[in-house]
N, C-alpha and C positions, 0 to 999 in steps of 0.2 A: 600464532594461528598454525594449526596443523596442516599438513599437506591434504588430508582428506577434506578438510573445509575449503581449501583453496580450490579444489577441483569441482566443487559444487556450483550449480548455475544459480546466479542471483536473479529471482523473479523480476526485481526492480530494474533490470537490465534488458529486459525482454520488451519487445514491441506490444505484447498482449497485455501488459500490466497497465491498467488504466485507472486514473483518479477520477472520481465522481463526487458529487454532492448528494448526501443521503439526508432526507427529511423524514423524521419519525412522525408516523401517523398519528401517534397518540399525543406527544408533547410539542410537535411542530418544531422541535430542535434540529438544526442543521449541522452535519459533520462531514468532513472530507474524508472518503474512504478510498480504498483500492479494490479492484476485482481483476480476475483474469478473463479477458475477451475470449480466450480459446477454452473457457469452461473446465480448467484444470484444477481449480480450488472447489471442491464438492465435499458436502457432508456424507456420511455414510448413507443418508436417505435419499441422497441424490440432489439436494437443494444446493444453489450456489452459495459459497462462503465468500464473504467480503472481510476486510481487515482496515482497522484504523490506520490512517496515513502514517502515524509516527513508528508503526511496526513494520513497515514494507521491507526493511533490510533484513529482518529475521526470516523472511520467506526465501528459502533455498531448496533446491531439489538436485538429487544425483543425476537424474536425466529427465528430459521431457520432449516428447515428440513434436510438440508445438513450439519450441523454444526459437525465438527470432532475435538474436542478439542485436542491440543497438550499437555495438562495436567492441571488440575485445582488445584492440590496440591500447586503448586508454581505460580499461575497466578499473584499475585500482584508482586512477584519479577520479572516475565517475563515481565510484563507491564513496571515496573521501569527501567529494562534493555532496553527495546525499547526506553523509553523516553530519556534515557542517550545517546544511541547509534545512533538513527536515525537522519538524517539531519533535521536541523530545517527550511530549505528552499529548494527550488528545485536546482538542480544541473543538468545543461545541458551542454554536451560535444559539443563543435562546431567543425566541421571537419576543419582541417588545411592542406594545401596542401604541407607545408615544413616539418611537424613534426606529431607526432601522434594525436594531437588535444590539445584543452585547454578547461579547465572547466569554466563555466559562472553561477554564484550564481544568482538566481532571487528571 
């Protein structure tokens, strides 16, 4: 990893990075996603952008006025734990009329 990448802020290490369940209005499928509670992830039109949980480690910024670190002393250990414990693909729970649902990996 280059020095420029190591200086970037990991959004996953920020207190404003929140996990939530998103339910599709159309299909009723449920997916765990992440959003920035400080509204730093916006589309050019100004709409809030959210990301699938498995991609949260790819979100990094050079600087952020709202960055509130959850701890820099153990940052590399924290990032390593995330890499080991986050899903590697999207997990979508489809509604099922006879049971509580089933997970589909995409």
